[in-house]
N, C-alpha and C positions, 0 to 999 in steps of 0.2 A: 435438511430443512433449515432455513434461515429465519429466525424469529427475534433475534436480539443482535443489534449492531451498535458498535461504539466508534466514534469518529473524533480525531484530534482536530479541533477547530483552528484555522489559521488566524494569526493576529495581524495579518497584512490587510491591504485594501480589498483583496479578492479572496474568496474561500471556495475554490472548486471542489475540495474534498467534502466540505459541509453540504454543498448542493448535491453532490453525487450520493452522499449518504442518505439524504432525504428521498431522493428518487429511488434508491435501493430499498428503502423502507416501504415506499409505495408499491414497488414491484413484488415484494414478498409479504406484504401486509405485516411488517415487522415493527418492533419498537426500536427507537434509536436514541442513544445517549450522546450528547455533544459535550465534549470536555475541552475547556479552555484553560491553559496554564498561564498564570501570572508569574513570570520568571523573576527570581530574586536577582538583584544587580550582581554582575560579575566583577569582583574587585581583586586585582592582582595583589598577591601577598606582599610584594615589595613596596606598595604604596598604601597599605591598609591604614596607616595613621595619617596619611596626607590628604585624604578625601573628606571634605566637610560632611557632617551628618545630614545637613539639609539637602545636599546633592544626592546622597544615597536614598533618602526618603522620596525625593522627586522622581528618581528613576523607578522606585518601587510603585509609586502612585501612577506613573505613566504606564507601567506594565499591567497594573490592575485595570486601568481605563481601557486598554486595548483588549484585555480578556473580556471585560464587560460588554464592549461593543461587538466582539465576536459572538458572544452568547445571544445578544439581542438580535443580531442579523440571522443567526441560525433559528431562533425561536420564531421569528416572523416567517421565514421560509417554511418551517415545519407546520405552522398553523395554516398557511395558505394551502399546503398539500393535504392537510387533514390527517397527518400521521400521528401515531402515538410517540411521544418524545419526552425527554427530560434533559436538563443541562446541569453542569457542574463547573465551578471555577476553583482551581487548585493553585495555591501559592507554594512554589518550591523552586529548587535549583534546576538547571538544565539536566544534569545527570539524574537528579531525583525524579524529574518528570518522565524520563525514559523508563526508569524502574517502575514507577507508579502505574503508568499507562500499560506497560507490558504485563504487570500483574492483574490489573483491572480487566484487561482483554481476555483473560483466561475464562471468565464466566460469560463471554459473548460468543455468538456463532461466527461473527465476522468483525474484523477491525478495518477501518478505512482511514488512511492518512494521505496527506498531500505532499507533492514534491515542493521543496522550498523554493521561494523566489530568490535567486542568487543575488539580485541587486539589493534586496532588503536585508540580506545577511541574517535571516531569522534562524533560530536554533532547531527548527523542526527536523532537520536531517538526523541529528543525534537521537531525538525522541522516536522517530519513525523506525530507525534501525533497532532500537531497543524493543519495540513492539514485535518486530519480526523474530528476534532471537528469544525473547522472554515469554511470549504469550502462549506458544503452542497452538495457535489458531491461524487460519488463513488471513492474510493482510492484502487489501487492495491499495496500491499506490496510485494516486490520481495525479496526472501531469498538471503543472501549473497552467499550461495553455488550454486545458480542458474547457470546453464550452458545452453546456447541456448535461443532462443526467445520464443514468445508466442505460446503455444500449447493448443488446446481446444478439444482434442479428447474425454476426459472424465472430466466432471465438477461435483463437489460435492456441493450440497446446504445444509447448516446446518439450519434446521428448528426447531424453538421452539415456534412458534406462536406469537412472539413479534413484536412490531412495527419496531424495528431496522432490524430484519430478513426480514420482509416484504419489507422494503425499499431497502435492499441490493439485494433481488431477482428481484425486479422491475427494479432497476438500472442495473442489470447484463443481462437483456433480450437481448441486442444486441450481447453480447458474447455467451449467451446460444443458440441463433439461428445459430451460427457457430459450435456448439458442435455436436459431433457424438452421444454422450450419456450423459444424465443428470440424476443424482441420488439425490433424496431428502432423506436426512439422519436425523433421529430424535434420539437424544441421551436421553434415558429414565433414569432419576434420581429420579423419583417419580411419583405420579399420575398426569395425565394431567389436566390443568386448565379447568374449565367449559366453558370458552369463547374461548378456543384455537381452531384455525382452524386445523382440522386433516390433516395429511400428504396426505391422499388420495384425499381430496378436493383440496389441493394445486397442487397435481399431475394432477388432471383433469383440473384445470385452466391452467396450463402450456401446457398441451396437446392441448388445444384449440388454443394455439399460434403455433401449429405445431411442438412441441418438443416431442422427444421420452423420456419418463420419467419413472423411476423406483422409488419406495418408499421403504426405508429400515429403520427399527427401531432397534437400537442397545442399549445395556445396559451398563451403567457406574456404576458398583457396589460400587466403592469407591468415587464416585462423583468427580473424576478427569476428568472433561469434556474435557479439552484441550488435555490431553494425549490420551483419547479415540478417539477424532476427528482426531488427527494427525496419530495415529496408523491405523485407518480405511482408511485414505487417502493414506497411504503408501501401505497397503494391496490391495487396489482397484486400485492402479496406477493412482490416480486422477492427472490431470494436473492443476487444479485450484479449490480452495475452495472459496465458497461464504458464507458470514455470516454477521450478524449485528455487529457493533462496539459499545461496551458499555462503558460508563464512562461519565465524565462531565469536564468542564473547570471552574476554579475558580481563579480569579485574575491572569490570565496568567499561572496558574499551571494546567496542563492537567493530570487528574486522570483517568486511565484506569480501567475498571472492571477486576476482577481476570482472567476470561477465556480469555478475549481479550488480556490482557498482556501476558498470558501464551502462546497463539497461536503465537503472534508476536515475542516472544523470542525464540521459539523452532520450528517454521515452517520450512518445508523442500520443500514446493511447494508454488507458489504465492497464495496470499489470497486477495480477493476483499472484502472490508468492506464498509458499509455505516453507518452513525450515524444519 
């Protein structure tokens, strides 16, 4: 059951994640917290004494202005939708934001973050990865090109028999129960592991939850798993991809697995990940 959602609001001109979070709150009759970070200026240590204080203050004021605008936009959207909401502006560093949001998300059922706009060079990428590794909660990554709110007509589950994939599918059950069709997709890149749960067994398990499930095995001959997954999602008109998030954190450095990073960089539909 999803009753509490947190979303990292974008400081750019568009905020697909904020819009998506409001629509998710509508769908689940949930409360949503919109968090906007006013990032502290990043000053290289080699030039610490060479930057005028007025410049640093101007950068800080600009960041606070963007955070305030993000909150105002989110509040207007939430009011129009009639959902329960609250907002918060937090001033911190980029690395501090990743840690803060990751810890905050632990008391929510779902975290929603947006794919960064590469042209804007915004720091959301670091923050979003922090939420995935630190929250212990499912995270929906919303592509920058997303238009419209949450849609769950067709959900694609990426299954490789791993712990992370198992966790993601279990976390996604409240969303799967609203889906019209659920497809378990297995990307074959070699022989299956001896201890791997077959896709048919997973399909039977989900069917016991009252879900309409299909199992599909596709081949990735060049072992480019992320391209295979995204291509199939586009061909099948999937509204949401569910998959495990792979990687680890080390001394505040978040290191994503190759497939996970590839999906997040190139996704064209929202992706729910759990770590």
